[in-house]
OpenMM code with the backbone's topology and positions (N, CA, C; nanometers):
from openmm import Vec3, app, unit

residues = "UNK UNK UNK UNK UNK UNK UNK UNK UNK UNK UNK UNK UNK UNK UNK UNK UNK UNK UNK UNK UNK UNK UNK UNK UNK UNK UNK UNK UNK UNK UNK UNK UNK UNK UNK UNK UNK UNK UNK UNK UNK UNK UNK UNK UNK UNK UNK UNK UNK UNK UNK UNK UNK UNK UNK UNK UNK UNK UNK UNK UNK UNK UNK UNK UNK UNK UNK UNK UNK UNK UNK UNK UNK UNK UNK UNK UNK UNK UNK UNK UNK UNK UNK UNK UNK UNK UNK UNK UNK UNK UNK UNK UNK UNK UNK UNK UNK UNK UNK UNK UNK UNK UNK UNK UNK UNK UNK UNK UNK UNK UNK UNK UNK UNK UNK UNK UNK UNK UNK UNK UNK UNK UNK UNK UNK UNK UNK UNK UNK UNK UNK UNK UNK UNK UNK UNK UNK UNK UNK UNK UNK UNK UNK UNK UNK UNK UNK UNK UNK UNK UNK UNK UNK UNK UNK UNK UNK UNK UNK UNK UNK UNK UNK UNK UNK UNK UNK UNK UNK UNK UNK UNK UNK UNK UNK UNK UNK UNK UNK UNK UNK UNK UNK UNK UNK".split()
positions = [
    Vec3(0.0808, -0.1210, 0.0000),
    Vec3(0.0000, 0.0000, 0.0000),
    Vec3(0.0845, 0.1265, 0.0000),
    Vec3(0.2155, 0.1135, -0.0103),
    Vec3(0.3027, 0.2306, -0.0160),
    Vec3(0.3436, 0.2852, 0.1187),
    Vec3(0.3073, 0.2202, 0.2290),
    Vec3(0.3435, 0.2665, 0.3620),
    Vec3(0.4803, 0.2113, 0.4000),
    Vec3(0.5700, 0.2989, 0.4454),
    Vec3(0.7027, 0.2545, 0.4881),
    Vec3(0.6895, 0.1682, 0.6124),
    Vec3(0.7577, 0.0531, 0.6136),
    Vec3(0.7478, -0.0374, 0.7272),
    Vec3(0.8533, -0.0068, 0.8326),
    Vec3(0.9629, 0.0541, 0.7923),
    Vec3(1.0693, 0.0859, 0.8851),
    Vec3(1.1626, 0.1848, 0.8175),
    Vec3(1.2412, 0.2551, 0.8935),
    Vec3(1.3401, 0.3454, 0.8357),
    Vec3(1.4574, 0.3569, 0.9310),
    Vec3(1.5723, 0.3930, 0.8757),
    Vec3(1.6908, 0.4176, 0.9563),
    Vec3(1.7588, 0.5426, 0.9035),
    Vec3(1.8376, 0.6057, 0.9873),
    Vec3(1.9158, 0.7211, 0.9449),
    Vec3(2.0585, 0.6741, 0.9190),
    Vec3(2.1179, 0.7201, 0.8111),
    Vec3(2.2555, 0.6850, 0.7778),
    Vec3(2.3405, 0.8097, 0.7895),
    Vec3(2.4428, 0.8039, 0.8736),
    Vec3(2.5342, 0.9168, 0.8874),
    Vec3(2.6714, 0.8588, 0.9204),
    Vec3(2.7682, 0.9457, 0.9374),
    Vec3(2.8997, 0.8987, 0.9782),
    Vec3(2.9528, 0.9888, 1.0884),
    Vec3(3.0667, 0.9529, 1.1454),
    Vec3(3.1162, 1.0224, 1.2633),
    Vec3(3.1519, 1.1678, 1.2368),
    Vec3(3.1821, 1.2042, 1.1121),
    Vec3(3.2156, 1.3430, 1.0812),
    Vec3(3.0946, 1.4231, 1.0362),
    Vec3(2.9767, 1.3625, 1.0427),
    Vec3(2.8513, 1.4287, 1.0062),
    Vec3(2.8519, 1.4777, 0.8622),
    Vec3(2.9184, 1.4037, 0.7745),
    Vec3(2.9226, 1.4402, 0.6339),
    Vec3(2.7960, 1.3919, 0.5653),
    Vec3(2.7559, 1.4615, 0.4605),
    Vec3(2.6337, 1.4218, 0.3906),
    Vec3(2.6557, 1.2902, 0.3174),
    Vec3(2.5470, 1.2166, 0.2951),
    Vec3(2.5503, 1.0842, 0.2351),
    Vec3(2.4398, 1.0794, 0.1317),
    Vec3(2.4704, 1.0337, 0.0120),
    Vec3(2.3703, 1.0160, -0.0931),
    Vec3(2.3594, 0.8684, -0.1249),
    Vec3(2.2374, 0.8154, -0.1278),
    Vec3(2.2148, 0.6746, -0.1579),
    Vec3(2.1622, 0.6631, -0.3000),
    Vec3(2.2272, 0.5787, -0.3813),
    Vec3(2.1866, 0.5583, -0.5200),
    Vec3(2.1286, 0.4199, -0.5444),
    Vec3(2.1642, 0.3210, -0.4602),
    Vec3(2.1198, 0.1842, -0.4845),
    Vec3(2.1284, 0.1053, -0.3550),
    Vec3(2.0598, -0.0068, -0.3516),
    Vec3(2.0657, -0.0951, -0.2362),
    Vec3(2.0315, -0.2365, -0.2759),
    Vec3(2.0668, -0.3322, -0.1891),
    Vec3(2.0316, -0.4717, -0.2152),
    Vec3(2.0206, -0.5458, -0.0833),
    Vec3(1.9586, -0.6621, -0.0874),
    Vec3(1.9397, -0.7442, 0.0317),
    Vec3(2.0651, -0.8271, 0.0592),
    Vec3(2.0790, -0.8720, 0.1810),
    Vec3(2.1860, -0.9635, 0.2200),
    Vec3(2.1224, -1.0991, 0.2494),
    Vec3(2.2034, -1.1926, 0.2970),
    Vec3(2.1482, -1.3224, 0.3371),
    Vec3(2.0632, -1.3113, 0.4625),
    Vec3(2.0902, -1.2107, 0.5432),
    Vec3(2.0122, -1.1882, 0.6646),
    Vec3(1.8931, -1.0982, 0.6309),
    Vec3(1.7705, -1.1422, 0.6625),
    Vec3(1.6539, -1.0626, 0.6232),
    Vec3(1.6451, -0.9249, 0.6885),
    Vec3(1.7177, -0.9035, 0.7968),
    Vec3(1.7101, -0.7748, 0.8648),
    Vec3(1.8245, -0.6808, 0.8280),
    Vec3(1.9055, -0.7184, 0.7271),
    Vec3(2.0183, -0.6353, 0.6859),
    Vec3(2.0088, -0.6011, 0.5379),
    Vec3(2.0674, -0.4871, 0.5019),
    Vec3(2.0742, -0.4437, 0.3626),
    Vec3(2.2104, -0.3808, 0.3374),
    Vec3(2.2496, -0.3749, 0.2125),
    Vec3(2.3708, -0.3042, 0.1727),
    Vec3(2.3268, -0.1881, 0.0849),
    Vec3(2.3766, -0.0695, 0.1142),
    Vec3(2.3427, 0.0485, 0.0349),
    Vec3(2.4693, 0.1069, -0.0258),
    Vec3(2.4542, 0.1623, -0.1455),
    Vec3(2.5678, 0.2181, -0.2190),
    Vec3(2.5368, 0.3622, -0.2553),
    Vec3(2.6376, 0.4463, -0.2500),
    Vec3(2.6175, 0.5867, -0.2835),
    Vec3(2.7468, 0.6636, -0.2761),
    Vec3(2.7409, 0.7807, -0.2133),
    Vec3(2.8585, 0.8668, -0.2018),
    Vec3(2.8512, 0.9434, -0.0710),
    Vec3(2.9656, 0.9705, -0.0148),
    Vec3(2.9750, 1.0570, 0.1021),
    Vec3(3.0582, 1.1786, 0.0624),
    Vec3(3.0294, 1.2926, 0.1197),
    Vec3(3.0918, 1.4173, 0.0766),
    Vec3(3.2023, 1.4589, 0.1728),
    Vec3(3.3241, 1.4755, 0.1188),
    Vec3(3.4395, 1.5230, 0.1958),
    Vec3(3.5083, 1.6333, 0.1172),
    Vec3(3.4376, 1.7361, 0.0847),
    Vec3(3.4876, 1.8377, -0.0063),
    Vec3(3.4522, 1.8018, -0.1494),
    Vec3(3.4697, 1.6746, -0.1840),
    Vec3(3.4218, 1.6170, -0.3105),
    Vec3(3.3558, 1.4832, -0.2757),
    Vec3(3.2627, 1.4358, -0.3602),
    Vec3(3.1986, 1.3079, -0.3303),
    Vec3(3.2930, 1.1898, -0.3525),
    Vec3(3.2867, 1.0913, -0.2621),
    Vec3(3.3618, 0.9675, -0.2746),
    Vec3(3.2662, 0.8504, -0.2613),
    Vec3(3.2871, 0.7475, -0.3441),
    Vec3(3.2026, 0.6284, -0.3398),
    Vec3(3.2028, 0.5697, -0.1991),
    Vec3(3.0852, 0.5294, -0.1530),
    Vec3(3.0729, 0.4713, -0.0194),
    Vec3(2.9668, 0.3618, -0.0221),
    Vec3(2.9918, 0.2561, 0.0532),
    Vec3(2.8983, 0.1444, 0.0647),
    Vec3(2.8887, 0.1080, 0.2120),
    Vec3(2.7673, 0.0799, 0.2579),
    Vec3(2.7462, 0.0444, 0.3983),
    Vec3(2.6562, -0.0776, 0.4088),
    Vec3(2.6833, -0.1601, 0.5093),
    Vec3(2.5943, -0.2714, 0.5428),
    Vec3(2.5156, -0.2271, 0.6654),
    Vec3(2.3841, -0.2286, 0.6507),
    Vec3(2.2955, -0.1726, 0.7525),
    Vec3(2.2145, -0.2838, 0.8188),
    Vec3(2.2122, -0.2850, 0.9515),
    Vec3(2.1299, -0.3768, 1.0287),
    Vec3(2.0219, -0.3001, 1.1024),
    Vec3(1.9429, -0.3666, 1.1870),
    Vec3(1.8339, -0.2999, 1.2583),
    Vec3(1.8804, -0.1837, 1.3461),
    Vec3(2.0031, -0.1907, 1.3966),
    Vec3(2.0527, -0.0857, 1.4851),
    Vec3(2.1386, 0.0179, 1.4135),
    Vec3(2.1535, 0.0068, 1.2823),
    Vec3(2.2355, 0.1024, 1.2079),
    Vec3(2.3456, 0.0334, 1.1295),
    Vec3(2.4503, 0.1093, 1.0961),
    Vec3(2.5568, 0.0583, 1.0093),
    Vec3(2.6411, -0.0459, 1.0819),
    Vec3(2.6574, -0.1637, 1.0189),
    Vec3(2.7492, -0.2666, 1.0685),
    Vec3(2.8896, -0.2362, 1.0198),
    Vec3(2.9012, -0.1850, 0.8986),
    Vec3(3.0257, -0.1313, 0.8460),
    Vec3(2.9935, -0.0298, 0.7369),
    Vec3(3.0841, 0.0639, 0.7175),
    Vec3(3.0719, 0.1632, 0.6112),
    Vec3(3.2109, 0.1852, 0.5544),
    Vec3(3.2271, 0.1592, 0.4254),
    Vec3(3.3571, 0.1752, 0.3606),
    Vec3(3.3494, 0.2818, 0.2525),
    Vec3(3.4562, 0.3613, 0.2434),
    Vec3(3.4690, 0.4580, 0.1345),
    Vec3(3.5714, 0.4048, 0.0360),
    Vec3(3.5483, 0.4303, -0.0925),
    Vec3(3.6353, 0.3791, -0.1973),
    Vec3(3.6926, 0.4976, -0.2727),
    Vec3(3.8240, 0.5177, -0.2587),
    Vec3(3.8922, 0.6299, -0.3213),
    Vec3(3.9469, 0.5848, -0.4552),
    Vec3(3.8984, 0.6467, -0.5623),
    Vec3(3.9360, 0.6056, -0.6974),
    Vec3(4.0586, 0.6848, -0.7407),
    Vec3(4.1715, 0.6175, -0.7682),
    Vec3(4.2924, 0.6892, -0.8090),
    Vec3(4.2800, 0.7437, -0.9503),
    Vec3(4.3258, 0.8648, -0.9686),
    Vec3(4.3331, 0.9284, -1.1000),
    Vec3(4.4747, 0.9848, -1.1141),
    Vec3(4.5162, 1.0265, -1.2348),
    Vec3(4.6546, 1.0753, -1.2497),
    Vec3(4.6917, 1.1880, -1.1536),
    Vec3(4.5969, 1.2762, -1.1193),
    Vec3(4.6298, 1.3882, -1.0327),
    Vec3(4.6034, 1.3637, -0.8862),
    Vec3(4.5590, 1.2468, -0.8465),
    Vec3(4.5305, 1.2203, -0.7058),
    Vec3(4.4116, 1.1273, -0.6897),
    Vec3(4.3053, 1.1776, -0.6250),
    Vec3(4.1838, 1.0996, -0.6028),
    Vec3(4.0671, 1.1749, -0.6637),
    Vec3(3.9856, 1.1073, -0.7420),
    Vec3(3.8789, 1.1740, -0.8154),
    Vec3(3.7441, 1.1716, -0.7467),
    Vec3(3.6525, 1.2535, -0.7989),
    Vec3(3.5131, 1.2485, -0.7587),
    Vec3(3.4614, 1.1085, -0.7907),
    Vec3(3.3833, 1.0484, -0.7041),
    Vec3(3.3297, 0.9157, -0.7358),
    Vec3(3.1988, 0.8913, -0.6619),
    Vec3(3.1243, 0.7925, -0.7116),
    Vec3(3.0026, 0.7482, -0.6436),
    Vec3(2.9732, 0.6053, -0.6868),
    Vec3(2.9128, 0.5298, -0.5976),
    Vec3(2.8683, 0.3944, -0.6298),
    Vec3(2.7238, 0.4055, -0.6750),
    Vec3(2.6955, 0.3677, -0.8005),
    Vec3(2.5629, 0.3937, -0.8560),
    Vec3(2.4697, 0.2743, -0.8561),
    Vec3(2.5217, 0.1527, -0.8403),
    Vec3(2.4366, 0.0350, -0.8426),
    Vec3(2.5072, -0.0777, -0.7708),
    Vec3(2.4324, -0.1580, -0.6935),
    Vec3(2.4926, -0.2713, -0.6231),
    Vec3(2.3941, -0.3872, -0.6231),
    Vec3(2.4459, -0.5086, -0.6412),
    Vec3(2.3627, -0.6292, -0.6390),
    Vec3(2.4295, -0.7348, -0.5520),
    Vec3(2.3467, -0.8214, -0.4945),
    Vec3(2.3950, -0.9392, -0.4209),
    Vec3(2.4445, -1.0384, -0.5246),
    Vec3(2.5708, -1.0796, -0.5184),
    Vec3(2.6289, -1.1689, -0.6185),
    Vec3(2.5940, -1.3145, -0.5885),
    Vec3(2.5675, -1.3896, -0.6930),
    Vec3(2.5347, -1.5312, -0.6781),
    Vec3(2.6484, -1.6083, -0.6117),
    Vec3(2.7716, -1.5686, -0.6388),
    Vec3(2.8875, -1.6388, -0.5848),
    Vec3(2.9258, -1.5894, -0.4460),
    Vec3(2.8438, -1.5052, -0.3865),
    Vec3(2.8712, -1.4482, -0.2545),
    Vec3(2.9277, -1.3085, -0.2652),
    Vec3(2.9072, -1.2307, -0.1645),
    Vec3(2.9524, -1.0922, -0.1664),
    Vec3(2.8601, -1.0052, -0.2495),
    Vec3(2.9120, -0.8934, -0.2961),
    Vec3(2.8329, -0.7944, -0.3678),
    Vec3(2.9125, -0.7422, -0.4864),
    Vec3(2.8427, -0.7079, -0.5936),
    Vec3(2.9073, -0.6474, -0.7093),
    Vec3(2.8436, -0.5110, -0.7309),
    Vec3(2.9267, -0.4103, -0.7563),
    Vec3(2.8745, -0.2745, -0.7705),
    Vec3(2.9430, -0.2035, -0.8868),
    Vec3(2.8855, -0.0902, -0.9207),
    Vec3(2.9440, -0.0004, -1.0197),
    Vec3(2.9913, 0.1239, -0.9454),
    Vec3(3.1161, 0.1631, -0.9696),
    Vec3(3.1683, 0.2896, -0.9159),
    Vec3(3.2066, 0.3764, -1.0346),
    Vec3(3.1510, 0.4959, -1.0391),
    Vec3(3.1822, 0.5940, -1.1437),
    Vec3(3.2683, 0.7041, -1.0836),
    Vec3(3.3646, 0.7528, -1.1621),
    Vec3(3.4543, 0.8577, -1.1138),
    Vec3(3.4823, 0.9578, -1.2244),
    Vec3(3.5254, 1.0770, -1.1839),
    Vec3(3.5588, 1.1826, -1.2795),
    Vec3(3.6911, 1.2454, -1.2391),
    Vec3(3.7744, 1.2751, -1.3374),
    Vec3(3.9026, 1.3408, -1.3156),
    Vec3(3.9013, 1.4750, -1.3870),
    Vec3(3.8897, 1.5837, -1.3106),
    Vec3(3.8925, 1.7157, -1.3730),
    Vec3(4.0249, 1.7874, -1.3453),
    Vec3(4.1276, 1.7105, -1.3049),
    Vec3(4.2571, 1.7686, -1.2723),
    Vec3(4.3461, 1.7888, -1.3950),
    Vec3(4.3133, 1.7221, -1.5023),
    Vec3(4.3947, 1.7337, -1.6230),
    Vec3(4.3064, 1.7823, -1.7373),
    Vec3(4.3637, 1.8464, -1.8397),
    Vec3(4.2831, 1.8953, -1.9512),
    Vec3(4.2068, 1.7823, -2.0192),
    Vec3(4.0844, 1.8105, -2.0596),
    Vec3(4.0058, 1.7131, -2.1336),
    Vec3(3.9234, 1.6202, -2.0471),
    Vec3(3.9012, 1.6519, -1.9213),
    Vec3(3.8245, 1.5722, -1.8240),
    Vec3(3.8020, 1.4268, -1.8666),
    Vec3(3.8481, 1.3346, -1.7849),
    Vec3(3.8306, 1.1922, -1.8103),
    Vec3(3.7277, 1.1334, -1.7147),
    Vec3(3.6530, 1.0348, -1.7629),
    Vec3(3.5504, 0.9672, -1.6850),
    Vec3(3.5852, 0.8195, -1.6760),
    Vec3(3.5626, 0.7620, -1.5605),
    Vec3(3.5984, 0.6231, -1.5353),
    Vec3(3.4760, 0.5497, -1.4816),
    Vec3(3.4565, 0.4260, -1.5228),
    Vec3(3.3549, 0.3400, -1.4656),
    Vec3(3.4193, 0.2068, -1.4310),
    Vec3(3.3894, 0.1570, -1.3122),
    Vec3(3.4469, 0.0328, -1.2634),
    Vec3(3.3367, -0.0634, -1.2228),
    Vec3(3.3530, -0.1902, -1.2574),
    Vec3(3.2717, -0.2977, -1.2030),
    Vec3(3.3566, -0.3566, -1.0911),
    Vec3(3.3042, -0.3564, -0.9679),
    Vec3(3.3826, -0.3928, -0.8503),
    Vec3(3.3103, -0.5031, -0.7739),
    Vec3(3.3843, -0.6090, -0.7361),
    Vec3(3.3257, -0.7171, -0.6571),
    Vec3(3.3817, -0.7112, -0.5150),
    Vec3(3.2918, -0.7149, -0.4165),
    Vec3(3.3273, -0.7007, -0.2752),
    Vec3(3.2925, -0.8272, -0.1985),
    Vec3(3.3661, -0.8536, -0.0902),
    Vec3(3.3280, -0.9637, -0.0027),
    Vec3(3.2210, -0.9163, 0.0958),
    Vec3(3.1840, -1.0013, 0.1912),
    Vec3(3.0772, -0.9704, 0.2866),
    Vec3(3.1092, -0.8515, 0.3773),
    Vec3(3.2373, -0.8169, 0.3886),
    Vec3(3.2786, -0.7053, 0.4736),
    Vec3(3.3095, -0.5794, 0.3927),
    Vec3(3.2848, -0.5837, 0.2613),
    Vec3(3.3078, -0.4666, 0.1779),
    Vec3(3.4491, -0.4524, 0.1258),
    Vec3(3.5326, -0.5557, 0.1414),
    Vec3(3.6691, -0.5517, 0.0877),
    Vec3(3.6664, -0.5836, -0.0615),
    Vec3(3.7460, -0.5127, -0.1404),
    Vec3(3.7496, -0.5324, -0.2855),
    Vec3(3.8217, -0.6633, -0.3186),
    Vec3(3.7530, -0.7533, -0.3907),
    Vec3(3.8127, -0.8794, -0.4358),
    Vec3(3.8657, -0.8665, -0.5777),
    Vec3(3.7931, -0.7944, -0.6645),
    Vec3(3.8430, -0.7620, -0.7977),
    Vec3(3.7734, -0.6371, -0.8483),
    Vec3(3.8385, -0.5726, -0.9458),
    Vec3(3.7855, -0.4500, -1.0044),
    Vec3(3.8252, -0.4458, -1.1513),
    Vec3(3.7296, -0.4119, -1.2384),
    Vec3(3.7565, -0.3967, -1.3815),
    Vec3(3.7030, -0.2600, -1.4227),
    Vec3(3.7813, -0.1837, -1.4985),
    Vec3(3.7391, -0.0494, -1.5321),
    Vec3(3.7590, -0.0126, -1.6767),
    Vec3(3.6973, 0.1002, -1.7129),
    Vec3(3.7144, 0.1576, -1.8457),
    Vec3(3.7147, 0.3089, -1.8311),
    Vec3(3.7621, 0.3771, -1.9329),
    Vec3(3.7729, 0.5225, -1.9258),
    Vec3(3.7391, 0.5840, -2.0606),
    Vec3(3.6986, 0.7093, -2.0573),
    Vec3(3.6757, 0.7846, -2.1798),
    Vec3(3.7091, 0.9308, -2.1500),
    Vec3(3.7620, 1.0030, -2.2486),
    Vec3(3.7998, 1.1436, -2.2313),
    Vec3(3.7007, 1.2333, -2.3040),
    Vec3(3.6668, 1.3433, -2.2408),
    Vec3(3.5891, 1.4535, -2.2990),
    Vec3(3.4389, 1.4294, -2.3072),
    Vec3(3.3915, 1.3067, -2.3131),
    Vec3(3.2481, 1.2809, -2.3147),
    Vec3(3.2099, 1.2168, -2.1824),
    Vec3(3.1124, 1.2733, -2.1138),
    Vec3(3.0728, 1.2172, -1.9842),
    Vec3(3.0221, 1.0750, -2.0025),
    Vec3(3.0741, 0.9824, -1.9236),
    Vec3(3.0358, 0.8421, -1.9312),
    Vec3(3.0151, 0.7912, -1.7902),
    Vec3(2.9097, 0.7161, -1.7698),
    Vec3(2.8949, 0.6460, -1.6429),
    Vec3(2.8048, 0.5259, -1.6624),
    Vec3(2.8292, 0.4231, -1.5812),
    Vec3(2.7444, 0.3054, -1.5850),
    Vec3(2.6332, 0.3233, -1.4829),
    Vec3(2.5132, 0.2811, -1.5215),
    Vec3(2.3973, 0.2940, -1.4332),
    Vec3(2.3564, 0.1602, -1.3756),
    Vec3(2.2371, 0.1106, -1.4145),
    Vec3(2.1809, -0.0115, -1.3578),
    Vec3(2.2681, -0.1333, -1.3794),
    Vec3(2.2618, -0.2279, -1.2852),
    Vec3(2.3387, -0.3518, -1.2898),
    Vec3(2.2495, -0.4663, -1.2465),
    Vec3(2.2516, -0.5761, -1.3203),
    Vec3(2.1829, -0.6996, -1.2810),
    Vec3(2.2750, -0.8169, -1.3077),
    Vec3(2.2526, -0.9260, -1.2342),
    Vec3(2.3266, -1.0491, -1.2604),
    Vec3(2.2286, -1.1517, -1.3168),
    Vec3(2.2677, -1.2124, -1.4269),
    Vec3(2.1846, -1.3124, -1.4926),
    Vec3(2.1995, -1.4477, -1.4241),
    Vec3(2.1095, -1.5412, -1.4537),
    Vec3(2.1194, -1.6757, -1.3982),
    Vec3(2.2489, -1.7444, -1.4397),
    Vec3(2.3043, -1.7065, -1.5541),
    Vec3(2.4311, -1.7636, -1.6014),
    Vec3(2.5499, -1.7154, -1.5187),
    Vec3(2.5303, -1.6121, -1.4382),
    Vec3(2.6384, -1.5524, -1.3605),
    Vec3(2.6926, -1.4259, -1.4238),
    Vec3(2.6688, -1.4064, -1.5541),
    Vec3(2.7125, -1.2838, -1.6212),
    Vec3(2.6375, -1.1628, -1.5652),
    Vec3(2.6963, -1.0460, -1.5856),
    Vec3(2.6346, -0.9200, -1.5431),
    Vec3(2.5942, -0.8384, -1.6653),
    Vec3(2.4833, -0.7662, -1.6541),
    Vec3(2.4452, -0.6656, -1.7524),
    Vec3(2.4510, -0.5300, -1.6848),
    Vec3(2.5110, -0.4332, -1.7530),
    Vec3(2.5179, -0.2960, -1.7024),
    Vec3(2.4798, -0.2010, -1.8142),
    Vec3(2.4198, -0.0897, -1.7778),
    Vec3(2.3861, 0.0141, -1.8745),
    Vec3(2.4914, 0.1235, -1.8637),
    Vec3(2.5487, 0.1617, -1.9766),
    Vec3(2.6428, 0.2730, -1.9793),
    Vec3(2.5802, 0.3826, -2.0639),
    Vec3(2.5883, 0.5053, -2.0151),
    Vec3(2.5336, 0.6157, -2.0926),
    Vec3(2.6356, 0.7290, -2.0993),
    Vec3(2.6242, 0.8051, -2.2064),
    Vec3(2.7196, 0.9106, -2.2391),
    Vec3(2.6435, 1.0405, -2.2645),
    Vec3(2.7130, 1.1528, -2.2515),
    Vec3(2.6577, 1.2793, -2.2994),
    Vec3(2.6473, 1.2715, -2.4511),
    Vec3(2.5337, 1.2996, -2.5053),
    Vec3(2.5110, 1.3141, -2.6490),
    Vec3(2.5251, 1.1851, -2.7301),
    Vec3(2.5458, 1.0713, -2.6676),
    Vec3(2.5564, 0.9454, -2.7393),
    Vec3(2.4499, 0.8481, -2.6896),
    Vec3(2.4146, 0.7512, -2.7720),
    Vec3(2.3137, 0.6532, -2.7342),
    Vec3(2.3650, 0.5633, -2.6216),
    Vec3(2.2755, 0.5241, -2.5297),
    Vec3(2.3172, 0.4313, -2.4246),
    Vec3(2.3522, 0.2941, -2.4804),
    Vec3(2.4304, 0.2196, -2.4051),
    Vec3(2.4690, 0.0840, -2.4429),
    Vec3(2.4366, -0.0104, -2.3276),
    Vec3(2.4100, -0.1353, -2.3598),
    Vec3(2.4000, -0.2392, -2.2582),
    Vec3(2.5242, -0.3255, -2.2730),
    Vec3(2.6000, -0.3381, -2.1643),
    Vec3(2.7235, -0.4151, -2.1646),
    Vec3(2.7019, -0.5466, -2.0916),
    Vec3(2.7628, -0.6529, -2.1418),
    Vec3(2.7569, -0.7830, -2.0754),
    Vec3(2.8979, -0.8167, -2.0278),
    Vec3(2.9091, -0.8483, -1.8982),
    Vec3(3.0368, -0.8828, -1.8367),
    Vec3(3.0326, -1.0267, -1.7870),
    Vec3(3.1488, -1.0910, -1.7835),
    Vec3(3.1587, -1.2261, -1.7291),
    Vec3(3.1497, -1.2195, -1.5768),
    Vec3(3.1480, -1.3351, -1.5157),
    Vec3(3.1432, -1.3484, -1.3700),
    Vec3(3.2621, -1.2812, -1.3030),
    Vec3(3.3724, -1.2646, -1.3763),
    Vec3(3.4919, -1.1997, -1.3209),
    Vec3(3.5112, -1.0574, -1.3728),
    Vec3(3.4083, -1.0011, -1.4371),
    Vec3(3.4130, -0.8618, -1.4781),
    Vec3(3.4742, -0.8329, -1.6135),
    Vec3(3.5066, -0.9361, -1.6911),
    Vec3(3.5607, -0.9131, -1.8253),
    Vec3(3.4468, -0.8807, -1.9215),
    Vec3(3.4676, -0.7821, -2.0083),
    Vec3(3.3660, -0.7422, -2.1052),
    Vec3(3.3454, -0.8527, -2.2082),
    Vec3(3.2192, -0.8957, -2.2261),
    Vec3(3.1853, -0.9997, -2.3234),
    Vec3(3.1281, -0.9371, -2.4498),
    Vec3(3.0333, -0.8439, -2.4347),
    Vec3(2.9699, -0.7846, -2.5529),
    Vec3(2.9063, -0.6510, -2.5196),
    Vec3(2.8759, -0.5741, -2.6274),
    Vec3(2.8064, -0.4454, -2.6186),
    Vec3(2.6841, -0.4509, -2.7072),
    Vec3(2.5786, -0.3833, -2.6659),
    Vec3(2.4595, -0.3706, -2.7483),
    Vec3(2.4191, -0.2239, -2.7483),
    Vec3(2.4246, -0.1609, -2.8637),
    Vec3(2.3932, -0.0192, -2.8737),
    Vec3(2.2428, 0.0020, -2.8831),
    Vec3(2.1946, 0.1070, -2.8195),
    Vec3(2.0528, 0.1407, -2.8261),
    Vec3(2.0307, 0.2279, -2.9494),
    Vec3(1.9806, 0.1685, -3.0571),
    Vec3(1.9572, 0.2403, -3.1809),
    Vec3(1.8082, 0.2398, -3.2130),
    Vec3(1.7689, 0.3135, -3.3146),
    Vec3(1.6290, 0.3139, -3.3574),
    Vec3(1.5869, 0.1711, -3.3881),
    Vec3(1.4652, 0.1303, -3.3508),
    Vec3(1.3570, 0.2125, -3.2964),
    Vec3(1.3647, 0.2379, -3.1469),
    Vec3(1.4734, 0.1958, -3.0798),
    Vec3(1.4863, 0.2194, -2.9357),
    Vec3(1.4781, 0.3692, -2.9068),
    Vec3(1.5685, 0.4472, -2.9641),
    Vec3(1.5659, 0.5926, -2.9622),
    Vec3(1.5303, 0.6522, -2.8266),
    Vec3(1.5913, 0.6031, -2.7190),
    Vec3(1.5647, 0.6561, -2.5856),
    Vec3(1.6573, 0.7736, -2.5573),
    Vec3(1.6075, 0.8729, -2.4899),
    Vec3(1.6920, 0.9850, -2.4507),
    Vec3(1.7921, 0.9413, -2.3445),
    Vec3(1.7468, 0.8591, -2.2496),
    Vec3(1.8401, 0.8063, -2.1489),
    Vec3(1.7853, 0.6747, -2.0995),
    Vec3(1.8751, 0.5850, -2.0663),
    Vec3(1.8392, 0.4518, -2.0189),
    Vec3(1.9250, 0.4283, -1.8968),
    Vec3(1.8729, 0.4573, -1.7785),
    Vec3(1.9557, 0.4610, -1.6582),
    Vec3(1.9510, 0.3357, -1.5737),
    Vec3(1.8487, 0.2525, -1.5848),
    Vec3(1.8426, 0.1388, -1.4948),
    Vec3(1.7578, 0.0268, -1.5472),
    Vec3(1.7694, -0.0876, -1.4819),
    Vec3(1.6862, -0.2034, -1.5137),
    Vec3(1.5736, -0.2120, -1.4131),
    Vec3(1.4600, -0.2605, -1.4570),
    Vec3(1.3498, -0.2890, -1.3653),
    Vec3(1.3385, -0.4399, -1.3574),
    Vec3(1.3498, -0.4954, -1.2383),
    Vec3(1.3424, -0.6398, -1.2234),
    Vec3(1.4725, -0.7057, -1.2655),
    Vec3(1.4714, -0.8364, -1.2721),
    Vec3(1.5910, -0.9105, -1.3087),
    Vec3(1.5655, -0.9898, -1.4353),
    Vec3(1.6421, -0.9659, -1.5423),
    Vec3(1.6226, -1.0437, -1.6651),
    Vec3(1.6628, -1.1884, -1.6430),
    Vec3(1.6014, -1.2785, -1.7169),
    Vec3(1.6316, -1.4220, -1.7051),
    Vec3(1.6819, -1.4753, -1.8356),
] * unit.nanometer
topology = app.Topology()
chain = topology.addChain("A")
for resn in residues:
    res = topology.addResidue(resn, chain)
    for name in ("N", "CA", "C"):
        topology.addAtom(name, app.Element.getBySymbol(name[0]), res)
């Protein structure tokens, strides 16, 4: 009926703002994992495991860029069939001419430690990956979208290697394709 059954507040010890972009369930019915960004002068990707009493852990992920550490956010997270969680982290580097954009597919263990990470980059055109789902085969589908270019659906292997791309062309003709609804089979 649209009534919230419960809510929690998410904050950190420095009282920095937190933006939530995605969430997923854990094996425990009373816990969830949320992905987003925390602000420390610039946004940094952050993921937290939340229980009934609040955060069980909260990790920030600093994305290295040539000039230091870039703006980043975790835009999508799913419970992985093989255990742990897989997420998308997007980052931007405005420290060098021609602004570069980075997107990473990152696999985490139950405590939020990075087990593997696969990334791609593009210069001058804004790029970021949006929705993420895992297929029954174990492969992942992610949506990547660009400024002024058609969105693409990318298929990754269980270990994050790119398998294929599918461009959104006519008659698709969508202005933006940011996420998946439900889980494809």
